[in-house]
C-alpha positions in Angstrom: 171.4 76.5 184.1 174.1 78.6 181.8 175.2 76.4 178.5 179.0 77.1 180.5 177.5 75.2 183.8 175.8 72.5 181.8 178.5 71.4 179.5 181.7 70.4 181.0 185.1 70.1 179.4 184.4 72.1 175.7 187.6 70.5 173.6 188.6 72.1 170.4 188.9 69.7 167.0 192.5 69.0 166.4 192.0 69.6 163.1 190.6 72.8 163.3 192.9 76.2 162.2 193.9 78.8 164.0 191.0 81.0 162.9 187.3 81.1 164.2 186.3 78.2 162.5 186.5 75.0 164.5 184.4 72.4 166.1 184.3 71.9 169.7 182.5 69.0 172.1 181.9 68.5 175.8 180.3 66.2 178.0 177.0 66.5 179.4 176.8 64.1 182.0 177.6 60.7 181.3 175.5 59.8 178.3 175.2 62.9 176.0 177.7 64.8 174.1 177.1 68.6 172.7 179.1 70.1 169.4 179.7 73.5 169.0 180.7 76.2 166.4 183.4 78.1 168.3 182.7 81.3 167.1 179.4 80.8 168.8 181.3 82.7 171.7 180.7 80.2 174.7 176.6 80.4 173.7 175.9 76.4 173.6 176.2 74.1 171.2 174.1 73.8 168.2 173.9 70.0 168.3 173.1 67.5 171.4 173.8 63.5 170.9 173.6 60.4 173.0 177.2 59.8 173.6 176.5 55.9 171.5 175.7 58.2 168.4 178.9 60.5 169.0 181.2 57.7 169.7 179.8 55.8 166.1 180.0 59.0 164.5 183.6 59.7 165.5 184.5 55.8 164.6 182.4 56.4 160.7 185.1 59.0 160.5 188.1 57.5 161.3 187.3 54.4 159.0 187.0 56.8 155.9 183.1 56.3 155.6 182.7 60.4 155.1 184.1 62.4 152.4 185.7 65.0 154.1 187.6 67.9 152.3 
């Protein structure tokens, strides 16, 4: 199974610019999330997380717990 078949609904970060330095996330079934650099050309995710871990990370970012540029 290719990365395109395995991961559904890749979404680009709303904070990404128009260049090639974007982060995309896509679901793997019901309980996993893949994350990739859009510059990979669809070669697949660089990382894969449990859905709960990804949700906790996003919540922490929204609450300002991570220093972002």
